[in-house]
C-alpha positions as CSV (number, residue, x, y, z in Angstrom):
1,M,-16.5,-2.7,-12.7
2,T,-16.6,-0.9,-16.0
3,L,-14.6,-2.6,-18.8
4,F,-11.5,-4.1,-17.2
5,I,-11.0,-1.7,-14.2
6,E,-12.8,-0.6,-11.1
7,D,-13.9,3.0,-10.5
8,G,-11.0,4.9,-8.8
9,A,-8.6,2.0,-9.1
10,P,-4.9,2.9,-8.3
11,V,-2.8,3.5,-11.4
12,I,0.9,3.9,-12.0
13,V,2.6,5.5,-15.0
14,Q,5.7,3.9,-16.6
15,G,7.7,6.7,-18.1
16,M,6.0,9.3,-16.0
17,T,9.1,11.6,-15.9
18,G,9.4,12.0,-19.7
19,H,7.8,14.8,-21.6
20,Q,4.8,12.9,-22.7
21,G,4.5,11.0,-19.4
22,M,4.5,14.3,-17.4
23,T,2.0,16.0,-19.8
24,H,-0.5,13.2,-19.7
25,T,-0.1,12.3,-16.1
26,A,-1.1,15.9,-15.2
27,R,-4.0,15.6,-17.6
28,M,-5.1,12.2,-16.2
29,L,-4.9,13.5,-12.6
30,K,-7.1,16.5,-13.6
31,A,-9.6,14.1,-15.1
32,G,-9.9,12.4,-11.7
33,T,-7.8,9.3,-12.4
34,N,-6.2,7.8,-9.2
35,I,-2.6,8.0,-10.2
36,V,-0.5,6.8,-7.3
37,G,3.1,6.9,-8.7
38,G,5.5,6.6,-11.5
39,V,8.2,4.2,-12.6
40,N,11.7,5.1,-13.9
41,A,14.7,3.1,-12.7
42,R,17.1,6.0,-13.3
43,K,15.0,8.4,-11.2
44,A,14.0,6.1,-8.4
45,G,13.3,7.8,-5.1
46,Q,12.5,11.2,-6.7
47,E,9.2,13.0,-6.2
48,V,7.4,14.9,-9.0
49,N,5.0,17.7,-8.2
50,F,1.9,18.3,-10.4
51,P,0.6,21.8,-9.6
52,A,-3.2,22.2,-9.2
53,A,-3.6,18.7,-10.7
54,K,-6.5,17.4,-8.6
55,D,-9.4,19.5,-7.5
56,G,-7.1,22.5,-7.7
57,E,-4.6,21.0,-5.3
58,D,-1.0,20.1,-6.0
59,V,-0.2,16.4,-6.3
60,T,3.2,14.9,-5.5
61,L,4.0,11.5,-6.8
62,R,6.9,9.2,-5.9
63,V,9.0,7.7,-8.7
64,F,9.7,4.0,-8.1
65,G,12.6,2.0,-9.4
66,N,10.5,-0.8,-10.7
67,C,6.8,-2.0,-11.0
68,A,7.1,-4.6,-8.3
69,E,8.1,-1.9,-5.7
70,A,5.4,0.4,-7.0
71,V,2.7,-2.3,-6.6
72,E,4.0,-3.3,-3.2
73,V,3.8,0.3,-1.9
74,T,0.7,1.6,-3.7
75,G,-1.4,-1.5,-4.5
76,A,-1.5,-0.4,-8.2
77,Q,-3.9,-2.4,-10.3
78,A,-3.2,-0.8,-13.7
79,S,-0.3,0.8,-15.5
80,V,-0.1,3.3,-18.4
81,V,3.0,3.0,-20.5
82,F,4.7,6.1,-22.0
83,V,8.1,4.4,-22.6
84,P,10.0,4.8,-25.8
85,P,9.6,2.0,-28.4
86,R,12.9,0.3,-27.8
87,F,12.3,0.0,-24.1
88,A,8.6,-0.8,-24.2
89,K,8.8,-4.5,-24.3
90,D,10.9,-4.7,-21.1
91,A,8.5,-2.2,-19.5
92,V,5.4,-4.2,-20.3
93,V,7.0,-7.5,-19.2
94,E,8.0,-5.9,-15.9
95,A,4.5,-4.8,-15.3
96,I,3.1,-8.2,-16.1
97,E,5.6,-9.9,-13.8
98,A,4.7,-7.4,-11.0
99,G,1.1,-8.7,-11.1
100,I,-0.5,-5.7,-12.7
101,K,-3.7,-6.9,-14.4
102,L,-4.4,-4.0,-16.8
103,I,-1.6,-2.4,-18.9
104,V,-2.4,0.4,-21.3
105,V,0.4,0.8,-23.9
106,I,0.3,4.2,-25.6
107,T,3.7,3.9,-27.3
108,E,3.8,4.0,-31.1
109,G,6.5,2.3,-33.2
110,I,7.1,-0.8,-31.0
111,P,8.6,-3.6,-33.2
112,V,5.9,-6.2,-34.0
113,A,8.1,-9.0,-32.6
114,D,8.2,-7.2,-29.3
115,S,4.4,-6.7,-29.2
116,A,3.9,-10.3,-30.1
117,Y,6.1,-11.4,-27.2
118,F,4.4,-9.3,-24.5
119,V,0.9,-9.9,-25.8
120,E,1.5,-13.7,-25.7
121,L,3.0,-13.4,-22.2
122,A,0.0,-11.4,-21.1
123,L,-2.4,-14.1,-22.4
124,R,-0.6,-16.7,-20.4
125,K,-0.6,-14.6,-17.3
126,D,-4.3,-13.6,-17.6
127,V,-3.3,-9.9,-18.0
128,R,-5.3,-7.4,-20.1
129,I,-3.3,-5.3,-22.4
130,V,-4.9,-2.3,-24.3
131,G,-2.7,-1.2,-27.3
132,P,0.0,-0.7,-28.2
133,N,-0.1,2.4,-30.4
134,C,-3.5,3.5,-29.0
135,P,-5.1,6.5,-27.3
136,G,-6.0,4.4,-24.2
137,L,-9.1,3.6,-22.2
138,L,-11.6,5.9,-20.7
139,T,-14.2,4.6,-18.3
140,L,-17.0,6.8,-17.0
141,P,-17.9,6.4,-13.3
142,S,-20.6,3.8,-12.7
143,T,-21.9,5.4,-9.5
144,E,-22.2,8.9,-8.1
145,G,-19.4,10.2,-5.9
146,V,-16.6,8.2,-7.5
147,N,-14.3,8.9,-10.4
148,G,-13.8,6.8,-13.5
149,C,-10.4,6.2,-15.1
150,N,-8.8,8.1,-17.9
151,L,-5.8,6.0,-18.9
152,G,-3.8,7.4,-21.8
153,I,-4.3,10.4,-24.0
154,I,-8.1,10.5,-24.6
155,P,-9.3,14.1,-23.9
156,D,-11.4,14.5,-20.8
157,G,-14.7,16.3,-20.6
158,I,-16.1,15.3,-24.0
159,V,-18.7,12.9,-22.7
160,S,-20.6,11.9,-19.6
161,R,-21.9,8.6,-18.5
162,G,-24.4,7.0,-20.8
163,P,-25.5,3.7,-22.4
164,L,-23.0,3.4,-25.3
165,G,-19.7,1.6,-25.6
166,L,-17.1,2.5,-28.1
167,V,-14.1,0.6,-29.5
168,S,-11.9,2.1,-32.2
169,K,-8.6,1.4,-34.0
170,S,-8.2,5.2,-34.5
171,G,-7.5,7.7,-31.9
172,T,-8.8,10.8,-33.7
173,L,-12.0,9.0,-34.8
174,T,-12.5,7.9,-31.3
175,Y,-12.7,11.5,-30.2
176,Q,-14.9,12.5,-33.1
177,L,-17.5,9.9,-32.4
178,M,-17.4,10.7,-28.7
179,G,-18.1,14.3,-29.7
180,E,-20.9,13.3,-32.2
181,L,-22.7,11.3,-29.5
182,S,-21.7,13.3,-26.4
183,D,-25.3,14.1,-25.6
184,I,-26.1,10.3,-25.2
185,G,-23.0,9.3,-23.3
186,F,-20.8,6.3,-22.8
187,T,-19.9,3.6,-20.3
188,A,-16.4,3.3,-21.7
189,C,-14.3,4.3,-24.8
190,L,-11.5,1.9,-25.7
191,G,-8.8,2.7,-28.3
192,A,-7.7,-0.8,-29.5
193,G,-4.8,0.6,-31.5
194,G,-3.9,0.3,-35.2
195,D,-0.9,-2.1,-35.0
196,P,-0.9,-5.5,-36.6
197,I,-0.8,-7.1,-33.1
198,V,-2.8,-5.6,-30.2
199,G,-3.6,-6.8,-26.8
200,T,-7.4,-6.2,-27.1
201,T,-9.0,-6.9,-30.4
202,L,-12.2,-5.5,-31.7
203,Q,-13.9,-8.8,-31.0
204,E,-12.6,-8.9,-27.5
205,A,-13.9,-5.4,-26.9
206,L,-17.3,-6.4,-28.2
207,E,-17.3,-9.4,-25.8
208,A,-16.5,-7.1,-22.9
209,F,-19.3,-4.7,-23.8
210,E,-21.7,-7.6,-24.3
211,N,-21.0,-8.7,-20.8
212,D,-21.4,-5.2,-19.3
213,D,-24.9,-4.8,-18.1
214,A,-24.7,-0.9,-18.3
215,T,-23.7,-0.9,-22.0
216,K,-26.8,-1.1,-24.2
217,A,-25.3,-0.5,-27.7
218,V,-21.8,-0.3,-29.2
219,V,-20.0,1.9,-31.8
220,M,-17.1,0.1,-33.5
221,I,-14.6,2.1,-35.6
222,G,-12.4,0.0,-37.9
223,E,-10.1,0.8,-40.8
224,I,-8.4,-0.8,-43.8
225,G,-6.0,-3.7,-43.3
226,G,-6.2,-7.0,-41.6
227,S,-9.3,-9.0,-40.7
228,A,-10.2,-7.7,-37.2
229,E,-13.5,-6.3,-38.4
230,Q,-14.5,-9.5,-40.2
231,D,-13.6,-11.5,-37.1
232,A,-15.6,-9.2,-34.9
233,A,-18.6,-9.5,-37.3
234,K,-18.5,-13.3,-37.2
235,W,-18.4,-13.3,-33.4
236,A,-21.2,-10.7,-33.2
237,S,-23.4,-12.7,-35.5
238,E,-23.2,-15.7,-33.1
239,H,-23.0,-14.0,-29.7
240,M,-23.9,-10.3,-29.6
241,T,-27.4,-9.4,-28.3
242,K,-26.8,-5.7,-28.3
243,P,-26.9,-3.5,-31.4
244,V,-23.6,-2.5,-33.0
245,V,-23.1,0.3,-35.5
246,A,-19.8,0.6,-37.3
247,Y,-17.6,3.0,-39.3
248,I,-14.7,1.9,-41.5
249,A,-12.0,4.4,-42.3
250,G,-10.2,4.2,-45.7
251,F,-12.8,3.7,-48.5
252,T,-10.6,5.8,-50.8
253,A,-7.2,4.2,-49.7
254,P,-5.0,3.0,-52.6
255,E,-3.8,-0.7,-52.5
256,G,-0.3,-1.3,-51.1
257,K,0.1,2.1,-49.4
258,Q,0.2,2.3,-45.7
259,M,-2.3,4.8,-44.4
260,G,-1.2,6.0,-41.0
261,H,-1.1,2.9,-38.7
262,A,1.2,0.0,-39.2
263,G,-1.7,-2.3,-39.8
264,A,-3.6,0.0,-42.1
265,I,-2.6,-1.3,-45.5
266,V,-4.6,-3.1,-48.2
267,S,-2.6,-6.0,-49.7
268,G,-3.5,-8.5,-52.4
269,G,-6.9,-7.0,-52.6
270,K,-7.7,-8.0,-49.0
271,G,-8.5,-5.8,-46.1
272,T,-10.4,-3.1,-48.0
273,A,-13.0,-0.9,-46.4
274,Q,-15.6,-2.3,-48.8
275,D,-14.7,-5.9,-47.8
276,K,-15.2,-5.0,-44.1
277,K,-18.4,-3.1,-44.8
278,E,-19.9,-6.1,-46.6
279,A,-18.9,-8.5,-43.8
280,L,-20.5,-6.3,-41.2
281,E,-23.6,-5.7,-43.1
282,A,-24.0,-9.4,-43.9
283,V,-24.6,-10.0,-40.2
284,G,-26.9,-7.0,-39.7
285,I,-24.4,-4.4,-38.5
286,R,-25.1,-1.1,-40.1
287,V,-22.1,0.8,-41.4
288,G,-21.8,4.6,-41.8
289,R,-19.9,6.2,-44.7
290,T,-18.8,9.1,-42.5
291,P,-18.5,9.6,-38.7
292,G,-21.5,11.9,-38.8
293,Q,-23.7,9.4,-40.6
294,T,-22.5,6.7,-38.2
295,A,-23.7,8.8,-35.3
296,E,-27.1,9.4,-37.0
297,I,-27.5,5.6,-37.6
298,M,-26.8,5.0,-33.9
299,R,-29.4,7.5,-32.9
300,E,-31.9,5.7,-35.2
301,V,-31.0,2.3,-33.6
302,L,-31.4,3.6,-30.1
303,A,-34.8,5.2,-30.9
304,S,-36.0,2.0,-32.6
305,K,-35.1,0.0,-29.5
306,S,-36.3,2.6,-27.0
307,I,-32.8,2.9,-25.4
């Protein structure tokens, strides 16, 4: 298993028949992800064709009325959610109650109270949520002859399998650091999301990479707002045996102004990039001032440890 999911695990897409769902289902299929169906109560029983979506062959996927039916028929182990914000809470709860153990929530703009509800429910039900408001989860195949999983909107083909793990609050910076370190490769790249409440925190991602034998070092991308980076730094200082290199976005951000994500705001002088940089460096985690410098620091760390 590579970070929360087995290679080639069956996956359903909630909201598959919408514009975003259709676009990214086709892309995930072309990346080799084992998409086995979609969910949309209003279009239950329909079939959707994706031309040349898998090894040049057409793929036809059934649309199920609910997650429970989809799981019963397909054995789905994961779901990717492309449902509009006002319906996202019900969609995630439905997936949890259907017994799906990994739910990747791409949707942006979900009310914080809704996120709090389904994240707490997932914790009680031992369900892993990635997101919301995130680019998703990309796992590279752990053995030859099988496919990894591209769950969400992370571009395929940037990287191959390698010793690095990556966790990021930012989608765009995820892709940039993947590109900067593409020659080294990754076990998995996880977009944690930039909302105030997320299903998988930076700390939890570090824990997962620490427990993954194939991951030898981790890139962590944070940003202004909140204390997730400081929490991750504290945990890493006590438990992490693998090297971590970080980048914090927002050194020039003005106080009190939201910068992109709902959680990216400095308030009361707290949550600044400098605060986070100091907390990370205090426990021995080197922090780059730019994505390029962060990649160079990681190369230095890998060379020093003969990774």
